[in-house]
Structures are given as C-alpha cells and as structure tokens.
C-alpha positions, 0 to 999 in steps of 0.5 A: 510519486516515490513511494518507499518501503524502508525496512527499519528495523527486525520485523518491521517498516515505514513508507515514505512517500515523495511527491511533485505537488504536496509535500512529503509523507511519511509512516512509520511504523506502518502495519502488517510487516511479512518478510516477503511483502509489507501490507502496504506493498499489497495495497499498492499493487491491487491498486495499480492492477485493478485501477483504483486511482483513489484508493490510499497510495490514490489519496495519497495523490491527490495530496491526501492523507489515508488517515496515516501518513504524516508531514515531513516537513510542513507544519500541520495546521487546522487549514491542512487537516482540513483539506487533507480530511476533505480529500480523504472523506472522498475516496472512501469507496475506494480505501474499502477496494483496496481493503477487500482486494488485498484480502483477496488477494494476499493469501491467495498468493501466499498459497499460490506459493504453497505458503500459509497465511499466518496472523488473521489469514491463517485462521480463515479462508480467504474472502470469496472473490470478484476476480477472475483467474487471469486477474489474479494472475497478473496481481501475482506477477506483480507481487512475485517481482516486488516481493523479490525485491523486498526480500532483498532489502535489509534492515536499513535500506528500501526500495522505491515504487513509482506510483502510476496514477497522476499527482492531482492539485 
C-alpha cells in the first residue's frame, strides 16, 4: 500500500492511499499540518516502528477507512459502509495506542531537536512514556528521515511512503 502526503496549500495537506486489494482512498484536508512533519505521517511512523498492524494504516490496508478517509473511485454504498465499519470497529485498541504513541513521541522529537512544541503540545509536558531510550531514538531517526523529505515538498507536490504491512482481503 502506498501512502502519499500531498502539500495542497500553505499550511494544508492531504493524504492519498493507493491499495492493491481495495479501492483507493483520500483525506483532504488532513488534520495537524506542520512544516516539519504532518500529524498523519507521525502516526505512520509510530505504527510502523512499534508494530501496530491494526492502527490507522493497518485499518486502511485491511480495507477500512479509519473513520476519516473516503473512496476516490468506488461509490460509497450502504454495503460498503457496513464492511468498512466492521473493519474499523475491530481495531480500536491499536488506534488508541497509535494516538498515545504519537502524543508521546512527537513533542519529545521536537524537543530532541531543540524546538518547542506548538499547538496543544505547547501547553503541557508530553505524557509519560513507556518507551525506552532505544525505542525513542529509533522513532526519532525515522521521523528525521521523513521530515527531511516532507520539508522538500513544495505546494502542489507530494511524497510517497510504502506501508510495510501487508494488505489483507
């Protein structure tokens, strides 16, 4: 599955998902824009690095829509909505863990680079973490790599990341 992060305007981005076994999806606009790294790319990193096969991107690979993506080609019928809802409902634990990990990792990554978190992260210390230093460092390295790619994307351009988990029928 390919996940494309598109810079659609000043301080705006979209996420497009190209799947082999299921129809393609899109979320536009996507939440949590950042010049450094979009919020949904942080989710991709924590799900990839900490093995959350049923988080946001695992749901998408399984044919779901994670509650926020819409099909780009196939019609949204009632049958489609029921299938997607079943796939989304069965993965709530990894979805919650993905949110927790993003909240733990992102502000620490910013501070690791001497930056002060903005938005809701600025008003508080990061939540306590159950991640060790080696885990955080691994996530920081991947965030650094993808942030470098994202910062080079101009308005109207995009970057694509391959989701490492297999698509499921």
